[in-house]
Every structure is written in C-alpha cells, then in structure tokens.
C-alpha distance (Angstrom), angle and dihedral (degrees) to the residues before:
residue distance angle dihedral
X1 . . .
X2 3.82 . .
X3 3.79 133.3 .
X4 3.83 96.9 -152.1
X5 3.81 101.8 87.8
X6 3.79 94.9 -155.1
X7 3.82 93.7 49.5
X8 3.80 90.0 42.0
X9 3.77 91.6 55.0
X10 3.83 92.8 45.0
X11 3.81 90.9 52.7
X12 3.81 92.3 45.0
X13 3.81 92.4 48.0
X14 3.80 94.2 49.9
X15 3.79 95.1 45.0
X16 3.85 91.9 48.9
X17 3.83 88.8 48.2
X18 3.85 87.4 56.4
X19 3.80 89.5 54.2
X20 3.80 100.7 -101.1
X21 3.78 125.3 139.7
X22 3.78 105.3 -124.4
X23 3.82 134.6 -161.8
X24 3.80 119.5 -170.8
X25 3.79 134.5 -159.6
X26 3.79 132.5 178.9
X27 3.82 97.7 -154.4
X28 3.77 139.0 36.6
X29 3.76 99.0 -109.8
X30 3.75 92.5 53.7
X31 3.83 91.3 45.0
X32 3.78 90.4 54.0
X33 3.81 92.8 47.7
X34 3.83 91.7 49.1
X35 3.84 91.8 48.0
X36 3.81 91.7 50.2
X37 3.79 93.5 47.6
X38 3.82 98.6 43.6
X39 3.84 104.4 29.2
X40 3.86 94.2 -144.3
X41 3.77 122.2 -158.9
X42 3.77 92.2 -129.2
X43 3.80 139.5 16.8
X44 3.77 128.1 -155.2
X45 3.83 104.7 -158.0
X46 3.76 130.4 -174.5
X47 3.77 111.6 -136.4
X48 3.81 91.8 -138.9
X49 3.80 103.1 46.4
X50 3.82 113.6 157.2
X51 3.79 115.6 -96.3
X52 3.78 103.9 -3.9
X53 3.79 108.7 31.3
X54 3.82 126.5 -137.4
X55 3.80 92.5 -100.0
X56 3.81 90.6 53.8
X57 3.82 91.5 48.6
X58 3.81 91.7 49.0
X59 3.83 91.7 46.6
X60 3.79 92.3 50.2
X61 3.79 92.9 50.4
X62 3.81 93.0 47.4
X63 3.80 90.5 51.0
X64 3.80 87.6 53.9
X65 3.77 91.3 53.3
X66 3.81 100.2 -102.7
X67 3.83 114.2 160.4
X68 3.81 94.2 -174.7
X69 3.76 113.6 136.9
X70 3.84 112.5 -105.6
X71 3.80 126.2 -154.9
X72 3.83 112.7 -170.8
X73 3.82 120.0 -150.5
X74 3.78 120.7 -158.6
X75 3.75 142.8 161.0
X76 3.82 88.5 -142.6
X77 3.76 124.6 87.5
X78 3.77 104.1 -172.9
X79 3.79 123.9 127.7
X80 3.82 89.4 -124.9
X81 3.81 91.7 59.5
X82 3.82 92.7 47.0
X83 3.81 91.4 49.4
X84 3.85 91.6 46.5
X85 3.80 89.4 54.4
X86 3.78 93.5 46.7
X87 3.78 92.1 47.1
X88 3.77 90.6 61.3
X89 3.79 92.0 51.0
X90 3.80 103.8 -93.7
X91 3.84 112.7 157.4
X92 3.79 100.4 -155.3
X93 3.80 139.7 13.8
X94 3.83 125.2 -148.4
X95 3.77 120.0 -171.9
X96 3.79 120.9 -146.1
X97 2.95 131.1 -86.4
X98 3.82 95.0 48.6
X99 3.77 135.3 154.6
X100 3.82 117.6 -105.7
X101 3.82 87.2 -131.3
X102 3.85 89.9 60.6
X103 3.76 93.0 47.7
X104 3.83 92.8 49.2
X105 3.81 90.4 49.1
X106 3.80 90.4 52.9
X107 3.79 91.9 47.3
X108 3.78 90.8 51.7
X109 3.78 91.7 47.2
X110 3.81 93.9 50.4
X111 3.82 93.0 47.1
X112 3.81 90.0 49.1
X113 3.80 90.2 51.8
X114 3.81 91.8 49.5
X115 3.77 91.8 49.0
X116 3.80 91.7 50.5
X117 3.82 91.7 50.2
X118 3.81 92.4 48.7
X119 3.77 91.9 46.7
X120 3.83 91.0 50.6
X121 3.78 92.7 48.3
X122 3.85 92.0 48.2
X123 3.79 93.7 48.1
X124 3.82 94.8 65.9
X125 3.76 133.9 45.6
X126 3.75 92.3 -146.7
X127 3.75 131.6 4.1
X128 3.76 110.7 -174.2
X129 3.78 127.3 -179.7
X130 3.81 117.6 -168.9
X131 3.77 113.6 -174.6
X132 3.78 138.4 131.9
X133 3.79 92.5 9.0
X134 3.82 91.1 -56.0
X135 3.75 127.7 117.9
X136 3.80 110.4 -155.2
X137 3.80 118.3 -171.7
X138 3.80 105.6 -168.3
X139 3.80 93.9 -174.4
X140 3.81 92.4 54.4
X141 3.84 92.3 32.4
X142 3.76 89.3 -131.5
X143 3.80 131.6 140.3
X144 3.80 123.9 -162.5
X145 3.79 125.7 -167.6
X146 3.78 120.9 -179.9
X147 3.79 90.2 -12.5
X148 3.81 93.6 -55.3
X149 3.75 127.9 103.5
X150 3.77 119.1 -110.9
X151 3.81 113.1 -140.0
X152 3.81 107.3 -134.9
X153 3.80 133.1 175.0
X154 3.82 113.8 -121.8
X155 3.81 95.7 -101.0
X156 3.81 92.5 43.4
X157 3.80 88.4 55.6
X158 3.83 92.0 48.5
X159 3.77 92.4 50.4
X160 3.81 94.7 47.0
X161 3.84 93.5 45.9
X162 3.80 90.9 49.2
X163 3.78 94.9 52.1
X164 3.80 96.8 37.8
X165 3.81 89.9 54.0
X166 3.85 88.1 58.7
X167 3.80 104.2 40.6
X168 3.78 116.1 -171.2
X169 3.81 94.8 16.1
X170 3.81 115.4 120.1
X171 3.82 120.1 -137.7
X172 3.76 126.8 -170.3
X173 3.80 119.8 -132.9
X174 3.81 90.6 -106.0
X175 3.81 91.6 52.5
X176 3.81 91.3 49.7
X177 3.77 91.3 49.8
X178 3.79 89.7 52.1
X179 3.82 95.9 44.1
X180 3.80 101.9 36.7
X181 3.80 103.1 25.7
X182 3.77 89.7 42.0
X183 3.78 102.5 -130.1
X184 3.80 143.9 57.9
X185 3.82 94.7 -83.8
X186 3.82 111.9 -141.4
X187 3.77 94.9 -169.1
X188 3.79 135.7 72.1
X189 3.78 117.0 -35.1
X190 3.79 88.1 -151.2
X191 3.80 84.2 88.0
X192 3.82 86.1 82.0
X193 3.80 92.9 48.3
X194 3.82 90.4 52.2
X195 3.79 92.4 52.9
X196 3.79 92.9 45.2
X197 3.80 89.4 52.4
X198 3.79 91.6 51.1
X199 3.85 91.6 47.6
X200 3.81 92.1 50.6
X201 3.81 90.6 54.1
X202 3.80 88.0 57.4
X203 3.84 105.9 36.7
X204 3.85 105.7 28.5
X205 3.81 125.0 82.6
X206 3.79 87.0 -145.8
X207 3.81 111.8 20.3
X208 3.86 90.4 -167.3
X209 3.85 89.1 59.9
X210 3.82 103.2 34.6
X211 3.81 118.5 -164.4
X212 3.78 102.6 176.1
X213 3.78 102.5 36.6
X214 3.79 105.4 42.0
X215 3.80 132.6 -173.4
X216 3.76 116.6 -133.0
X217 3.80 102.1 -155.8
X218 3.76 113.7 -120.9
X219 3.79 92.7 5.9
X220 3.75 116.5 55.2
X221 3.83 137.6 -107.0
X222 3.79 141.4 -35.4
X223 3.81 137.2 -175.9
X224 3.79 114.8 -123.1
X225 3.77 116.7 -154.4
C-alpha cells in the first residue's frame, strides 16, 4: 500500500516475481478495504498514505483483531515515528530509500515468523504458561493477571510469552529480536526496550520497580517467576 506509483509498481513487480499474490492501493481507505476483504498474511504500508495514513490503517486492523504482519515504509527516520508505528502494532520499519533486496528479505522473515507462530498454535490444543501470577494461554493468545485480562498488542504478547516460558534465563536485545521478531534485525535494538516498557506498564504493580520483567544490566532482560 504505497502512494508513489513508481515505488508501488516496483514493490508489486518484485513481490510477484517472488511468487506472492499482491494487492495494491494508493490510499489508506482502499488499503483498509482490501485488507478486510482479502485477509492478507502481510501488509507493506506507507506511513504517509493519502487520506488515512499507514499508522491509522494498522491501528484499525489491530483493533479488529488482525494478526497480519505489518511492515511500515517511511521517508522519516526519527525515533518518534518509529515508536508511533510500533505502538499501533507494526512489526518492522523500513526507511526510504531502501533496496528492494532488503525489503524482500524482511517480507520473507516476517512471513516465516507468522508461519512458525501459526504452526505452533495449531500443534497443541492448549499451551498454558503460569508464572509470576500470570496465566498465559498461547493458543488463545490471552493473558490473565489477578483474574482480569491484560490487553496486549500482538508483539507484546509474543515477547511476554517467550520470556515467561523460560523464567530466569537472560536474553540480550539481539537474541530477543531474533527469537521474537523472527529475524536478525538490522535496525535499532531499542525496539525491544520500547516493548518491555509497554509490558511493564501492564503487568507490573510498580513499573518503575519491575518484579516480573527484570533488566539485567549490560546484558538484557529476563522473566522472574
């Protein structure tokens, strides 16, 4: 979903050449309608689409329960823009100008991650993690704390479930990007820090003194049961 016709056609051509079925849209409203009608596995969204922007499209789909992978394209490279995209549930962020080879690699990595998650969910009837006062149902993608449901974005859930399933083990930011984001992330490892901060706001009694999701200084993060 890209408003620059030349770039849109280049992306479409290269994705089709890789064997993907591709739908294109030049504005946000059309992109949202296409996504709702066709339920794609992945969306490539321009941050600055005419009318409804890429962030608004992503946010609308996440509110409706879509778990499609989302790669956001933008000409901006500020931390605020990256955080805004991540807050709405985007999975990756590519800054223009970019090589088509890089974009295709990121598309492949996101689709591989989605397939692995779906395969894991389908392979078990129930997959419950109970740790640190949390009850995490990976099959239902539901988290309960104190009897109430915790509202998590898709990647927040993936990160929490990964760490909670391995209590006490410390993971670096790079390891978490590989394991949870599904590829060797070439961007900013602060992506992990942002998601950890969001999780603490939702699962910690005092986010400024976290008990469940702990920082190991100089190394990374661990879940304490």
